[in-house]
C-alpha distance (Angstrom), angle and dihedral (degrees) to the residues before:
residue distance angle dihedral
X1 . . .
X2 3.86 . .
X3 3.79 125.3 .
X4 3.86 94.5 -102.4
X5 3.81 92.2 54.6
X6 3.84 91.9 48.8
X7 3.80 91.4 50.4
X8 3.80 92.0 50.3
X9 3.83 91.6 48.8
X10 3.80 92.3 49.5
X11 3.81 91.0 49.8
X12 3.82 92.1 52.2
X13 3.82 91.1 48.4
X14 3.81 92.0 50.0
X15 3.79 91.2 49.5
X16 3.81 91.5 50.6
X17 3.81 92.1 50.5
X18 3.81 90.5 47.7
X19 3.81 91.5 52.6
X20 3.80 90.9 49.1
X21 3.79 91.0 49.3
X22 3.80 91.5 50.0
X23 3.81 90.2 51.0
X24 3.80 91.5 51.9
X25 3.80 92.3 49.4
X26 3.78 95.2 50.3
X27 3.79 94.3 41.0
X28 3.78 90.0 -131.3
X29 3.77 133.9 122.7
X30 3.76 133.4 -157.5
X31 3.82 89.3 -134.5
X32 3.86 113.4 103.3
X33 3.80 113.3 -107.2
X34 3.82 114.9 -123.5
X35 3.82 116.3 -138.3
X36 3.80 114.0 -114.3
X37 3.79 105.8 -119.8
X38 3.84 89.7 -148.1
X39 3.81 92.9 59.4
X40 3.82 111.7 106.2
X41 3.79 94.0 11.4
X42 3.82 119.8 124.0
X43 3.76 112.3 -131.1
X44 3.80 112.2 -121.5
X45 3.79 111.2 -135.6
X46 3.76 108.8 -132.8
X47 3.80 91.4 -150.4
X48 3.80 95.2 59.5
X49 3.82 113.1 93.5
X50 3.76 117.6 -133.7
X51 3.79 120.4 -121.4
X52 3.78 90.1 -99.5
X53 3.80 91.7 53.2
X54 3.79 91.0 49.5
X55 3.79 90.7 52.0
X56 3.80 90.7 49.8
X57 3.80 91.0 50.0
X58 3.79 89.9 50.3
X59 3.81 89.9 51.1
X60 3.80 93.0 53.2
X61 3.81 91.5 54.2
X62 3.81 96.6 50.7
X63 3.81 104.8 24.6
X64 3.81 136.0 69.2
X65 3.81 101.1 -122.7
X66 3.81 117.5 -152.6
X67 3.80 99.1 165.5
X68 3.82 127.3 2.8
X69 3.81 92.7 -160.4
X70 3.78 96.0 85.3
X71 3.80 119.8 -168.7
X72 3.81 111.7 -120.7
X73 3.82 88.5 -129.2
X74 3.81 92.7 58.8
X75 3.81 120.7 113.5
X76 3.80 136.9 -175.6
X77 3.80 116.8 -102.3
X78 3.81 130.7 -173.9
X79 3.80 118.6 -126.2
X80 3.80 125.8 -165.8
X81 3.81 117.1 -135.3
X82 3.78 138.1 172.0
X83 3.80 107.2 -73.1
X84 3.79 112.0 -102.3
X85 3.81 93.0 21.8
X86 3.81 98.6 80.9
X87 3.82 97.8 111.5
X88 3.81 93.2 42.3
X89 3.82 91.0 50.7
X90 3.82 90.7 49.3
X91 3.81 92.7 54.4
X92 3.81 92.6 43.6
X93 3.78 91.0 50.8
X94 3.82 91.3 49.8
X95 3.80 90.6 53.9
X96 3.81 92.1 47.7
X97 3.81 93.1 49.4
X98 3.79 92.5 50.4
X99 3.80 93.4 44.9
X100 3.81 94.2 48.3
X101 3.80 94.2 46.2
X102 3.81 96.6 -117.7
X103 3.80 96.7 128.9
X104 3.81 87.9 117.4
X105 3.82 90.2 63.4
X106 3.82 106.0 33.0
X107 3.80 114.8 48.9
X108 3.81 115.5 161.1
X109 3.82 141.5 12.6
X110 3.79 122.4 -154.8
X111 3.80 125.7 -167.9
X112 3.83 107.1 -171.0
X113 3.79 108.5 -133.3
X114 3.79 142.3 142.5
X115 3.78 136.7 -155.8
X116 3.80 110.3 -115.7
X117 3.78 134.8 180.0
X118 3.79 116.2 -121.7
X119 3.80 126.2 -176.4
X120 3.78 115.1 -148.3
X121 3.80 126.8 169.4
X122 3.78 90.4 -9.6
X123 3.81 93.7 -54.5
X124 3.79 127.0 111.3
X125 3.79 118.8 -139.3
X126 3.78 136.7 167.7
X127 3.80 117.5 -122.4
X128 3.78 132.6 -171.6
X129 3.79 103.1 -125.0
X130 3.81 120.8 -166.1
X131 3.79 111.2 -131.4
X132 3.81 92.0 -153.6
X133 3.81 109.7 24.5
X134 3.79 111.1 -150.7
X135 3.82 96.0 23.1
X136 3.79 139.0 91.2
X137 3.80 134.0 172.7
X138 3.79 127.8 -126.4
X139 3.80 128.9 -163.2
X140 3.80 105.1 -146.9
X141 3.77 148.1 136.3
X142 3.77 104.6 -108.3
X143 3.79 119.4 -130.6
X144 3.81 136.2 125.4
X145 3.81 94.2 -83.4
X146 3.80 97.6 47.5
X147 3.81 91.0 42.6
X148 3.80 90.9 54.6
X149 3.83 94.0 47.4
X150 3.80 90.4 55.3
X151 3.80 97.9 37.9
X152 3.80 94.2 49.6
X153 3.81 93.7 51.1
X154 3.83 111.1 115.2
X155 3.79 110.3 -102.6
X156 3.82 95.5 25.4
X157 3.80 113.0 115.3
X158 3.81 99.3 179.0
X159 3.80 150.6 -58.6
X160 3.78 123.1 -74.4
X161 3.80 114.9 -122.0
X162 3.76 149.1 107.0
X163 3.76 109.0 -59.0
X164 3.79 112.3 -37.3
X165 3.82 95.1 -27.1
X166 3.83 119.1 93.7
X167 3.80 110.4 -123.6
X168 3.83 118.1 -139.3
X169 3.79 119.4 -130.7
X170 3.83 122.4 -125.6
X171 3.82 111.0 -102.2
X172 3.82 90.7 -128.4
X173 3.82 92.0 60.9
X174 3.79 92.6 51.0
X175 3.84 91.4 48.5
X176 3.81 90.0 52.0
X177 3.80 91.8 52.0
X178 3.81 91.3 48.2
X179 3.81 92.1 52.8
X180 3.81 90.6 46.4
X181 3.81 90.3 51.9
X182 3.83 89.6 55.8
X183 3.80 94.2 52.8
X184 3.77 116.8 111.0
X185 3.77 119.9 -112.4
X186 3.83 108.8 -84.5
X187 3.77 119.0 -97.9
X188 3.79 115.0 -142.1
X189 3.76 130.5 -147.2
X190 3.79 118.2 -162.2
X191 3.80 116.3 -130.4
X192 3.78 93.7 171.3
X193 3.79 135.8 79.1
X194 3.78 131.5 -162.3
X195 3.81 108.7 -86.1
X196 3.82 96.1 27.7
X197 3.79 116.1 138.5
X198 3.80 111.3 -125.3
X199 3.78 141.4 176.1
X200 3.79 123.4 -136.1
X201 3.81 109.2 -126.6
X202 3.80 101.4 177.1
X203 3.78 140.0 37.1
X204 3.82 132.6 29.8
X205 3.81 92.3 -42.2
X206 3.79 94.7 52.8
X207 3.85 113.9 157.2
X208 3.82 92.5 16.2
X209 3.81 116.8 133.4
X210 3.77 125.0 -135.7
X211 3.79 148.5 146.0
X212 3.78 128.6 -101.9
X213 3.79 111.0 -109.7
X214 3.82 100.1 171.5
X215 3.82 137.6 7.4
X216 3.82 122.5 -150.9
X217 3.79 107.4 -166.2
X218 3.80 93.9 176.6
X219 3.81 94.6 60.1
X220 3.78 97.3 28.2
X221 3.79 92.6 -119.8
X222 3.77 135.9 129.0
X223 3.81 131.0 -160.8
X224 3.78 112.5 -136.2
X225 3.79 128.1 -169.3
X226 3.81 107.2 -136.0
X227 3.77 125.0 -173.3
X228 3.81 109.1 -122.2
X229 3.83 118.2 172.5
X230 3.77 89.7 -15.5
X231 3.78 94.7 -53.0
X232 3.79 129.6 103.2
X233 3.78 109.6 -115.7
X234 3.84 121.8 -171.1
X235 3.81 115.1 -129.7
X236 3.81 125.6 -174.7
X237 3.79 109.7 -141.9
X238 3.80 137.4 170.2
X239 3.80 118.4 -106.1
X240 3.81 88.7 -111.1
X241 3.81 91.9 56.8
X242 3.80 95.8 64.6
X243 3.78 137.2 48.8
X244 3.80 132.4 -163.2
X245 3.79 120.3 -106.4
């Protein structure tokens, strides 16, 4: 190798080392930077239930479940029963559906109810109050067989609908009732005292004036003395039905 070739080689080597040194100093590289696909993404927590899972959990707490694999053609229908026998009819129907092999047509039974606090004889107790006494709701695929299984269940007096055809309920209405059934019993806070002057703002005695005679904080009610035909008449009203003057 001649002297000119050696000089040229040394110059190229020096230039390469200089470029590498400059890259190290600046902390930069000529290689294109690939975007991290995880950047900007929100990590999904595996422990958080989706909205659908929450709804299903709510169903299991308030509904008699016969089969969780619900047919997409299924709808909610209202059934009339003997008043006071709603829960018994629901359990009887579940047993009949399972025994007759119709779990692919009748899936869930819902008895709308809510826990409420009642004060009787100075004692507070929680009661399971039916929101619609004499009625229950059934999620089912309607045909002659499923209709007969439900209709022939002891305690069932018929389907609710226009004419002789059962009418399905909108899913949104059933969801609302289910959420309402899960609500805790209301807690009341008294804003009235005995002797307060109040005005009735709801009910048949709307706009009448009266005086508070008794306050029931446990039930959220107030007894008001209202003047009717010149005589003081006691009326039991909810807190929301009266306002202070």
